[in-house]
C-alpha positions as CSV (number, residue, x, y, z in Angstrom):
1,M,-14.9,22.6,9.6
2,K,-14.6,25.1,6.9
3,L,-11.2,25.3,5.3
4,T,-9.8,28.7,4.3
5,A,-8.4,29.3,0.9
6,E,-4.9,29.5,2.4
7,E,-5.3,26.2,4.1
8,L,-6.5,24.6,0.9
9,A,-3.6,26.2,-1.0
10,K,-1.2,24.7,1.5
11,V,-2.7,21.2,1.3
12,A,-2.4,21.5,-2.6
13,H,1.2,22.6,-2.3
14,L,2.1,19.8,0.2
15,S,0.3,17.3,-2.2
16,R,2.1,18.7,-5.2
17,L,-1.3,19.4,-6.8
18,D,-1.9,22.1,-9.4
19,W,-5.7,22.6,-9.9
20,S,-7.9,25.1,-11.3
21,E,-10.2,27.4,-9.2
22,Q,-13.3,25.2,-10.0
23,A,-11.3,22.1,-9.0
24,A,-10.2,23.8,-5.8
25,A,-13.7,24.6,-4.8
26,T,-14.8,21.0,-5.5
27,M,-11.9,19.6,-3.4
28,G,-12.5,22.2,-0.7
29,D,-16.2,21.0,-0.3
30,S,-15.0,17.4,-0.3
31,L,-12.3,18.0,2.3
32,D,-14.8,19.9,4.4
33,T,-17.3,17.0,4.3
34,I,-14.5,14.7,5.4
35,L,-13.2,16.8,8.3
36,T,-16.8,17.5,9.5
37,Y,-17.3,13.7,9.7
38,M,-14.0,13.3,11.5
39,E,-15.3,16.0,14.1
40,T,-18.3,13.7,14.7
41,L,-16.1,10.7,15.2
42,N,-14.0,12.6,17.7
43,E,-17.1,13.0,20.0
44,V,-17.4,9.3,20.4
45,D,-16.0,7.9,23.7
46,T,-13.2,5.5,22.9
47,A,-11.6,5.3,26.3
48,E,-12.5,1.6,26.7
49,V,-11.6,0.6,23.2
50,A,-8.3,-1.2,22.7
51,P,-6.0,0.2,20.0
52,T,-5.8,-1.9,16.9
53,V,-3.6,-2.0,13.8
54,H,-6.2,-3.3,11.3
55,A,-9.9,-3.1,11.3
56,V,-10.0,-6.8,10.3
57,E,-7.9,-9.4,12.1
58,L,-5.3,-10.9,10.0
59,R,-3.4,-14.1,10.2
60,N,-0.4,-15.5,8.5
61,V,-1.6,-17.9,5.6
62,W,1.9,-19.2,4.8
63,R,2.8,-22.9,5.4
64,E,5.1,-23.9,8.2
65,D,8.8,-24.0,7.2
66,E,9.6,-27.8,7.1
67,P,12.8,-29.2,5.8
68,H,12.5,-31.6,2.9
69,E,14.6,-33.1,0.1
70,S,15.5,-30.5,-2.5
71,L,15.1,-31.1,-6.2
72,A,17.8,-33.2,-7.7
73,H,20.3,-31.3,-9.9
74,E,19.6,-33.2,-13.1
75,A,15.8,-32.9,-12.6
76,A,16.2,-29.1,-12.2
77,L,18.1,-28.9,-15.6
78,Q,15.8,-31.4,-17.2
79,N,13.5,-28.7,-19.0
80,A,16.3,-26.1,-19.4
81,P,16.2,-24.6,-23.1
82,E,20.0,-24.5,-23.0
83,R,22.4,-25.9,-20.6
84,N,26.1,-26.0,-20.2
85,E,27.0,-29.3,-18.6
86,E,25.8,-28.6,-15.0
87,Y,24.3,-25.0,-15.4
88,F,21.6,-23.1,-17.2
89,K,23.0,-21.3,-20.2
90,V,21.6,-17.8,-20.5
91,P,22.5,-14.7,-22.7
92,K,25.2,-12.5,-21.3
93,V,23.5,-9.5,-19.6
94,I,26.6,-7.0,-19.2
């Protein structure tokens, strides 16, 4: 599929690209190659192929959420650089 100069200019405008004539010619050739390949893929019969979201099957790798004892208050403050009785002491932000 050969792109016209107007189509290439529209793609550049929509992509917010400002390229030279030489770059436009190079990009036009690259896009032409990609679109020609896509036309080849469109000829393949995919009627029996189930739609997929990912090419590779993914699964959740997180651990199960299981309740457990939380960290004791004193243990949480044990390595604090500065503390104010029961809280972390940090510089004022605002």
